[in-house]
N, C-alpha and C positions, 0 to 999 in steps of 0.2 A: 455451557463454558465458550469467548467468544476466539475462535481460531480463525484469526485472520493472516492476510498477509500483505506486503509489499512487492510489486513487481516492476520494474524499469519497461519502459513501453515506447520503443521505437516510435516515432511518426508512420512509419508504413506498413505496423503491426496490424491493423484491423484489415488493410486491405490484400494484404498477402493472405489473411488466416480466411478471409472469406473465398481470397482465390482457391485455397487448398479445401474449405467445406466443398465450396461448386465443384470439384474435380474429384470427388471423394479423397482426400488427401494424399493426391499426386503428387506430386513438387513438379515444378517446369522441367527437372531434369530427368522425370520421369521413373524417381522410388519413391514409392512407399514406406514412411516412417515406421516404426516395426516395432517400437517400444512399448511396455506395457501401458503408460501412459494416455500415450497416442491412441493405441487403441480401445481404450477406456471411453474420450470422450469425443470419440468418432461412433461408437458404440450407442452414444445418446445423440450424435445430430445429424449424421453423415446420411442417413435414410428418410430424415425430414426435411421435408424443401421449405417447411416453416414451422425451425425447431422453437422450441416456447427461450419469453426473455433469456429464461434465468439458467436455463442450459446453455443456452449462445455463452452469456458471458462467464460464467465457471469455464466453459470449455475452453474460450479464449484465453483463460488463467492460466491450465491446462498445459496449453501450446504453449506460452510465452515462457513458463517455468523451464519448457525445455534447453533453450537458450539464453535467458537472464537470470541468472542471483533472484532468489525469492529469500525479504527478508519477511521473518513470521516469529510471532510473538503474541502470545494469548491478550488480545483489547488491542491489537496493532491493527489501527485503520486510518485510513484520510478522514471516514465518516464519526467516529466515533470520538477522534482529535479536536473538529468542530465543534460536537454537543459537549466535550466532556472540558476542553482545555481551552484549546483559543477559537472562539465564534469567529471571529476575523477573516480564521485561514479560509473558511468556507467562500469565499469571494472568488479562490483561486482554485477552489474544484469545478468541472462540467463532467455532468452526465454521460455514461458512456456512449446512449443513443448521441449526440452530438458524432464523436469520430465515426460510428458505424453508418450513419448517415455518409457520412462524407468517402467513407470506403467503397460506396454503392450500395450497403444494406434499404431495405424497403423503408423508408420515413415512416408508415403506420406501423409494422414490423417494431420498428427502431424504438417507440416511442412508448412503447411496452415496457422496456427495460425501467429498473430502477434507477430514480437520479443519486440515490444514497444505499451503502447495506442497509439493509431491515434485516431485525436479529430472529430469527424464528422461519426464514423464509428459504432455508433451504439454501442447496449447495448454490453459490453465487457471484459475481464481481460486481461491481458500483461506481464511486466517482474515481476519476482520474486527474490530477494533474497535469498537464501540457508541458510539453519539454519547453516555449517560452517562458513560461512562470516557473520552472522548477527555481531557479534564481529568487524569485520574489519570495518563492514559499521559506525557502533554507535560512533567506533573511531575517522570517518569521520567527523559525525553530529557533534563532540561534541571538536573538535580541530578546526571548522570551523568556531562555533556558532557566532560569530560577524560578520563575512565578509558573511556568508549567509544570516542572518537578514538584514545585510544594501543592498544585493542584492534584496531578497524578494521586499523591501519598493523603493526601485527604480525602481521594475517592476510592481508596483504602485500594489502586492498582500499584503495579512495580513501577513507580515512576524513575527509576534512574535506566532501567533495563530499557523503557519504550522510549526514552527520552535519549537514548544512546542509538535507538535501531530507525528511529526516526530520521536524525541526523547523517547515522549515515547511509538509508536509502534515501536521501534526497543529495547528498553529497555525490554518493553511486551513478544517480540518475543525471548532475550537472556535470559530473567530470566527461560524462560519455554521448551527451547531448540528445538524452531521453526524456520522457515525462515519466510519472510513478500512478501503478493503476493500483487497486486495493481488490482485492477477493474473498472470502467469505468458505471457511472447509474447505481450501487446496490441501493441504495436512496438517498435524499436529507437531509443534515443534518440538515436544518433548519426547516423541516417541518418531523414532526414525526409521520402522518400518513402515510406517502411513510415507515415508517420502515418494515419489516416483524413482523409477531408474537413471542416475543420472544429474540428479538435481542438487544444485546450488545453493545449501539452505544455510541463511547468517541470522544466529538467535544472539547475538552478540556484537560489542562493539568493541575492538582492540585498539582506540585508539587511548593511551596513558591519559593524555592533555586532558581530551572530554571526558573520560573517567573521572578526573580531578576537577574538573569543575562542575557536573552534577554530581560528584560528592558531597564537596564547598555547600549546595544548595541547601541539600539534606540536611543540614547542621541547622539547630533550634537557632534561631537572631537572640543576640546576644544584646541584655537591657545598654542604654548608653551608660556612662561613669557619669559622675559627678558635677566633672568639669563639662563637660558636653553638654548635660542638662544644663547647666548655667549660662552658658553661650548659645542653648539653644540649637545642637544639631541633631541630625535628626538621625533615628535610626536606621542603619543601613540595611 
């Protein structure tokens, strides 16, 4: 089961996260976060001066989820979108190593991180869209909506739900000036018992106009009428 999530990514998030790791989780105000999710990811990395790449990227996603909404649905990821729906969207994705190197992580360790989420490789994070490119990513989603929904349905995925959440995640990021980060196995959107305390999980769009546009895209295309065929009009 592809339990993927998308999380808004502030520009300074990686640097803040690495500072917390280096101080054992003690923030600048001297407080140590005490919720269950935080203890879980620190248990995996805080005692290791060179944590495994997958543990570090997953821990980063867990930490982000404490302050950002999590957009979650089976199959919802930047990597799967590029592979199954829109190959061109990959031009806007960046590997996690880039932001971690910029934040001060040893480049040799950062370059061991996956470029994209790799199925079956355990709990981890993957690619991201930087804040400066989110507008372009959202534009691609909007321009290709009808075609994308059909491709998702052809792949036997929940096209309407995935399309709506992809747009919601990109819209939120654009409105709040953040990027978008993908993670695997952070939580199960269908099982609230897996949600870390206090995490806000978004599992569907509430935008009625968007829902209607997506619904229309799922309808079978009509064959052109006699007059349309006579005058050479193309199928819509």
